[in-house]
C-alpha positions in Angstrom: 70.1 117.8 7.8 74.4 117.3 7.1 76.3 119.7 9.5 79.1 120.7 9.1 82.5 120.1 11.2 82.8 121.5 14.0 85.8 123.7 14.1 89.0 122.2 15.9 88.9 126.7 17.6 85.0 125.4 18.7 85.7 121.7 20.4 87.9 123.3 22.3 86.0 125.8 23.2 83.2 123.2 24.5 85.6 120.7 26.1 86.8 124.4 27.7 83.2 124.6 28.5 82.2 121.2 29.9 85.8 121.4 32.5 84.8 125.3 33.8 81.3 123.2 34.0 83.3 120.6 36.0 85.5 122.0 38.6 82.4 124.5 39.5 80.1 121.8 40.2 83.3 120.3 42.0 84.1 123.3 44.2 79.9 123.4 46.9 79.1 119.7 46.4 80.7 117.1 47.8 81.4 114.6 44.8 82.0 110.6 46.0 83.6 109.6 42.6 84.3 109.8 39.6 85.8 109.1 36.3 86.5 111.1 32.7 83.5 111.6 31.7 81.1 112.3 35.4 81.0 112.8 39.1 79.1 111.0 41.5 78.0 112.4 44.7 74.8 111.8 46.9 71.5 114.5 47.1 68.8 114.4 49.1 68.5 111.2 49.4 69.0 110.3 45.5 72.6 109.0 44.2 73.3 111.8 41.2 75.4 110.8 37.9 76.1 113.3 36.4 77.8 112.8 32.7 79.4 115.9 30.8 79.7 115.2 26.7 82.3 118.6 25.2 82.0 117.0 22.3 78.4 118.3 22.3 78.0 119.4 24.9 75.9 117.9 27.4 76.2 117.5 30.7 73.4 115.1 31.8 72.0 114.3 35.1 71.5 110.7 36.2 69.4 110.3 39.9 68.5 106.3 41.2 66.8 106.1 43.7 66.2 101.7 45.5 62.4 100.9 45.4 62.5 98.4 48.1 59.6 96.1 46.7 58.7 94.5 43.9 58.3 96.4 40.4 54.4 96.4 39.3 52.8 96.7 36.1 50.8 99.5 37.4 54.7 100.8 38.8 55.4 100.7 35.0 52.2 103.0 34.0 52.9 105.4 37.3 55.4 106.6 35.0 54.5 106.8 31.6 52.4 108.9 32.9 54.4 110.5 34.6 56.3 110.9 31.5 53.5 112.5 29.7 53.5 115.0 31.9 56.9 115.7 32.8 59.0 118.1 30.7 62.4 118.6 32.3 63.0 115.2 32.4 62.6 111.6 31.7 61.4 109.3 34.9 61.6 105.3 34.1 62.3 101.5 36.6 65.3 99.8 36.8 63.7 95.7 37.2 67.5 94.5 37.7 68.3 96.8 40.8 65.8 97.8 41.6 65.0 101.1 41.4 63.6 104.6 40.0 66.3 106.7 37.9 65.0 109.9 36.6 67.3 111.5 33.5 67.5 115.9 33.0 69.6 116.5 29.7 71.6 119.5 29.2 73.2 121.7 26.8 76.3 124.1 27.9 75.6 126.7 25.8 77.8 129.4 28.3 79.3 129.1 31.5 76.1 128.4 34.9 76.7 129.9 37.4 76.5 127.7 40.9 73.2 129.5 41.8 72.2 128.4 38.0 73.5 125.0 38.5 71.9 125.2 41.8 68.2 126.2 40.1 68.3 123.6 37.9 69.7 120.3 40.2 66.7 121.3 42.3 64.5 121.6 39.7 65.3 118.0 39.3 65.3 116.7 41.9 61.5 118.3 43.3 60.2 116.7 39.5 62.3 113.0 41.3 61.2 112.8 44.3 56.8 114.3 43.2 58.5 110.1 41.0 59.5 108.9 43.8 57.0 108.8 45.9 54.3 108.4 43.3 55.7 104.7 42.5 57.3 104.3 45.8 54.2 106.1 47.8 55.4 104.4 51.5 58.8 106.2 51.7 57.7 109.2 52.3 
């Protein structure tokens, strides 16, 4: 399948949509750091990074939390099982830095309200907690 080139007007609309989404999020979440492509906050014991791509336009939610023990082969099997059941996002373990991560990607087809954004975040955090506590039950 071949895609047509994105018109300048469509590219400007996508950039505007991403900019407005980013500004809306910055008004209600306590932004700790940001750069040209992302916003970073702490949310419900998770480090949250929200990445934006205005070309597509996409918003990617990354939730990360440290695991205070060595990761085992059993943990990877648990993560695999979680990913087989999860529709909303993907679960992973990073053994280099000892943390659990969760990623959910969302197309920005229109402007998001604060209420809709919070609903998305709440569902992602709920799914991430489920995954995190499956791998790290002593943390609950």
